[in-house]
C-alpha positions as CSV (number, residue, x, y, z in Angstrom):
1,M,22.6,-25.2,-63.2
2,R,23.9,-26.7,-60.0
3,L,25.0,-29.6,-61.9
4,V,26.9,-27.3,-64.5
5,V,28.5,-25.4,-61.6
6,R,29.2,-28.9,-59.5
7,V,27.6,-27.6,-56.0
8,C,24.8,-29.0,-54.0
9,P,22.5,-27.3,-51.4
10,A,23.3,-28.4,-47.9
11,P,19.7,-29.8,-46.3
12,Y,20.7,-29.2,-43.0
13,H,21.5,-25.6,-43.6
14,G,17.8,-25.1,-45.0
15,G,18.5,-26.3,-48.5
16,V,20.8,-23.3,-49.3
17,F,24.6,-23.4,-50.3
18,I,27.2,-22.7,-47.9
19,G,30.8,-22.2,-47.7
20,R,33.2,-23.4,-50.7
21,D,30.1,-24.0,-52.7
22,C,29.3,-20.0,-52.6
23,H,32.7,-19.3,-54.0
24,T,32.3,-21.9,-56.8
25,I,28.9,-20.2,-57.9
26,T,30.3,-16.7,-57.7
27,E,33.2,-17.7,-60.0
28,A,30.9,-19.7,-62.4
29,S,28.2,-16.6,-62.3
30,D,27.8,-17.1,-66.2
31,A,26.4,-20.2,-65.8
32,V,23.8,-19.0,-63.1
33,C,23.0,-16.0,-65.7
34,C,22.4,-18.2,-68.6
35,T,19.7,-20.2,-66.8
36,L,17.4,-17.1,-67.0
37,L,17.9,-16.3,-70.6
38,G,14.4,-16.1,-72.0
39,L,12.8,-16.7,-68.6
40,V,13.1,-12.6,-67.6
41,A,13.1,-9.7,-69.4
42,E,16.3,-8.6,-71.2
43,T,16.6,-5.4,-69.0
44,D,16.3,-7.5,-66.0
45,H,18.8,-10.1,-67.2
46,A,21.4,-7.5,-67.7
47,A,20.8,-6.2,-64.5
48,Y,21.1,-9.6,-62.9
49,R,24.5,-10.2,-64.7
50,R,25.6,-6.7,-63.7
51,L,24.9,-7.5,-59.9
52,W,26.9,-10.8,-60.3
53,V,30.1,-8.6,-61.8
54,L,29.8,-6.4,-58.9
55,W,29.5,-9.3,-56.3
56,K,32.7,-10.9,-57.8
57,T,34.7,-7.9,-57.1
58,L,33.7,-8.0,-53.6
59,A,33.8,-11.4,-52.8
60,R,37.4,-11.5,-53.9
61,T,38.3,-8.9,-51.3
62,M,36.5,-10.3,-48.5
63,N,37.8,-13.8,-48.6
64,R,41.5,-12.8,-49.2
65,A,43.2,-14.1,-46.3
66,A,45.9,-11.4,-46.5
67,L,46.3,-7.8,-46.0
68,V,44.6,-5.5,-48.8
69,H,46.1,-2.6,-50.6
70,A,44.9,1.0,-49.8
71,D,43.5,1.2,-53.4
72,D,41.8,-2.4,-53.5
73,S,40.2,-0.9,-50.0
74,N,39.0,2.1,-51.8
75,A,37.7,0.2,-54.7
76,F,35.7,-2.0,-52.3
77,R,34.0,0.7,-50.6
78,S,32.9,1.9,-54.1
79,N,31.7,-1.3,-55.2
80,A,30.1,-2.1,-52.3
81,Q,27.8,1.0,-52.5
82,R,27.2,0.2,-56.4
83,F,26.3,-3.3,-55.3
84,V,23.7,-2.1,-52.9
85,R,22.3,0.8,-54.7
86,H,22.2,-1.4,-57.7
87,I,19.7,-4.1,-56.1
88,K,17.8,-1.5,-54.7
89,R,17.3,0.4,-58.3
90,S,16.8,-2.8,-60.3
91,F,15.0,-5.1,-58.1
92,P,13.2,-3.0,-55.8
93,W,11.2,-5.9,-54.1
94,V,14.5,-7.1,-52.3
95,N,14.6,-5.7,-48.7
96,V,18.1,-4.4,-47.5
97,S,18.7,-7.1,-44.8
98,P,21.3,-6.7,-42.0
99,K,24.1,-8.5,-44.2
100,L,23.5,-5.7,-47.0
101,H,23.6,-3.0,-44.6
102,I,26.9,-4.3,-42.9
103,L,28.2,-4.7,-46.5
104,M,27.4,-1.1,-47.5
105,Y,28.5,0.9,-44.1
106,H,30.5,-1.0,-41.8
107,A,32.6,-3.6,-44.2
108,P,34.3,-1.0,-46.0
109,D,35.2,1.0,-42.6
110,F,36.4,-2.3,-41.0
111,L,38.7,-3.2,-44.2
112,Y,40.1,0.2,-44.1
113,R,41.0,0.2,-40.3
114,F,42.3,-3.2,-40.1
115,G,43.4,-4.0,-43.8
116,S,41.6,-7.1,-44.2
117,I,38.2,-9.0,-43.7
118,G,39.3,-12.6,-44.6
119,L,42.0,-12.4,-41.9
120,Y,39.3,-12.1,-39.4
121,G,36.9,-14.8,-40.5
122,E,36.7,-18.2,-41.6
123,Q,39.1,-18.0,-44.8
124,F,41.8,-16.9,-42.7
125,I,41.3,-20.1,-40.4
126,E,41.0,-22.3,-43.4
127,A,44.2,-21.0,-44.7
128,R,46.1,-21.6,-41.4
129,H,44.6,-25.2,-41.6
130,G,45.9,-26.0,-45.2
131,Y,49.5,-24.5,-43.9
132,H,49.5,-26.9,-41.1
133,T,48.4,-29.8,-43.0
134,Q,51.0,-29.1,-45.3
135,N,53.7,-29.2,-42.8
136,A,52.3,-31.5,-40.4
137,A,54.9,-34.2,-41.6
138,K,57.9,-31.8,-40.9
139,Y,56.7,-31.3,-37.3
140,A,55.2,-34.7,-36.5
141,A,54.4,-35.7,-32.9
142,A,52.5,-38.3,-30.8
143,M,49.7,-36.2,-31.1
144,E,48.2,-34.1,-33.8
145,V,47.7,-31.4,-31.0
146,E,51.5,-31.5,-30.3
147,A,52.1,-31.3,-34.1
148,R,50.1,-28.1,-34.4
149,A,51.9,-26.6,-31.4
150,N,55.3,-27.5,-32.7
151,I,54.5,-25.7,-36.1
152,V,53.3,-22.8,-34.1
153,R,56.2,-22.7,-32.1
154,A,58.9,-22.8,-34.8
155,R,56.9,-20.0,-36.5
156,A,57.2,-18.0,-33.4
157,V,60.9,-18.5,-33.4
158,A,61.4,-17.7,-36.9
159,R,58.9,-14.8,-36.7
160,E,57.4,-15.9,-39.9
161,A,54.4,-13.9,-40.9
162,S,54.6,-13.3,-44.7
163,D,51.5,-13.0,-46.9
164,S,52.7,-16.3,-48.4
165,H,51.9,-18.3,-45.1
166,L,48.1,-16.7,-45.1
167,S,47.2,-18.4,-48.1
168,K,46.7,-22.0,-49.5
169,P,49.6,-23.4,-51.5
170,M,48.8,-23.3,-55.0
171,R,48.8,-27.0,-56.9
172,K,51.7,-27.3,-59.2
173,P,51.0,-28.1,-62.8
174,A,51.6,-31.2,-64.1
175,K,55.0,-32.3,-65.5
176,D,55.9,-32.4,-69.1
177,G,54.7,-35.8,-70.6
178,A,52.5,-36.6,-67.7
179,R,49.4,-38.1,-68.4
180,R,46.5,-35.7,-68.2
181,A,42.6,-36.3,-68.4
182,R,41.3,-35.2,-71.5
183,K,38.8,-37.9,-72.9
184,S,35.3,-38.0,-72.0
185,G,34.2,-40.6,-69.0
186,D,38.0,-40.4,-67.9
187,G,38.2,-40.6,-63.8
188,R,40.3,-38.1,-63.3
189,K,38.5,-35.4,-64.8
190,R,37.1,-32.9,-62.4
191,E,33.3,-33.4,-63.8
192,D,33.8,-37.3,-63.5
193,K,34.9,-37.2,-59.8
194,G,32.6,-38.5,-57.3
195,R,30.8,-40.8,-59.6
196,S,32.4,-43.9,-58.4
197,G,30.2,-45.8,-56.4
198,E,27.1,-43.6,-57.0
199,S,24.2,-45.9,-58.0
200,R,21.5,-44.8,-60.4
201,T,18.9,-44.4,-57.5
202,T,21.1,-42.1,-55.8
203,R,21.5,-39.9,-58.9
204,E,18.1,-39.9,-59.6
205,K,17.1,-38.8,-56.1
206,S,19.8,-36.0,-56.3
207,V,18.2,-34.6,-59.4
208,K,14.7,-35.0,-58.1
209,E,15.7,-33.2,-54.8
210,G,17.2,-30.7,-56.8
211,R,14.3,-29.9,-58.9
212,K,12.0,-29.7,-55.9
213,W,14.7,-27.2,-54.4
214,T,14.8,-25.1,-57.6
215,R,10.8,-25.1,-57.5
216,N,10.3,-23.9,-54.1
217,L,13.0,-21.2,-54.8
218,F,11.0,-19.8,-57.9
219,E,7.6,-20.1,-55.8
220,V,9.2,-18.1,-52.9
221,G,10.5,-15.3,-55.4
222,D,7.2,-15.2,-57.1
223,R,5.4,-14.4,-53.8
224,T,7.8,-11.8,-52.9
225,V,7.5,-10.0,-56.4
226,G,3.6,-10.5,-56.1
227,T,3.6,-8.8,-52.4
228,F,5.6,-6.1,-53.8
229,L,3.3,-5.4,-56.7
230,T,0.2,-5.4,-54.8
231,R,1.8,-3.0,-52.3
232,M,2.5,-0.5,-54.8
233,A,-0.6,-0.8,-56.5
234,S,-2.4,-0.3,-53.2
235,D,0.2,3.0,-52.6
236,G,-0.8,4.3,-56.1
237,D,-4.7,4.1,-55.3
């Protein structure tokens, strides 16, 4: 699955996904759901797919480095409650972690009061960093710190604070007649990027580690479900 989605777990972070890879997985959740076809019951698969649909709506609102409309804030509160309740109803062996508790009870209040979550987190910093990088040449200086200061000073004088400055610039489409990557094996295609210079041994090692990570993940899941079923059986007795 991770090869299709083009993400890689970070070994220094406990072998899980972090940062941009988490966002990529969210947007490619259909590929994640397809990997479970035939491995779980149809009812569980439908519940899992529903969970991803709800999470997409939450993630897009939380990661938005801009002020959120009041209607979106109300929808976020409703979807957060649906998300947590759906987890407990369809996957009762999953414990309500502190993060889930914050998502259901505190994040909607924070969003309603301050108008944004992304503005107060890493997404806002990344958005500002992208803006500074784009305009670094315009405010060049002897040192990078001085260039950043020039940008901040110019924006303070101009009092610029529109939403367009709080989001990364979109990549412009190719001009008419420009060469585009369409064929398999074209180094300019997204799926082919990063392959240059990668040896066969490195690729095989990556696949081997990925399979080991997947097996460990499923073993942990099996133990969690098994413990839950054992506890339910003992409570019934």
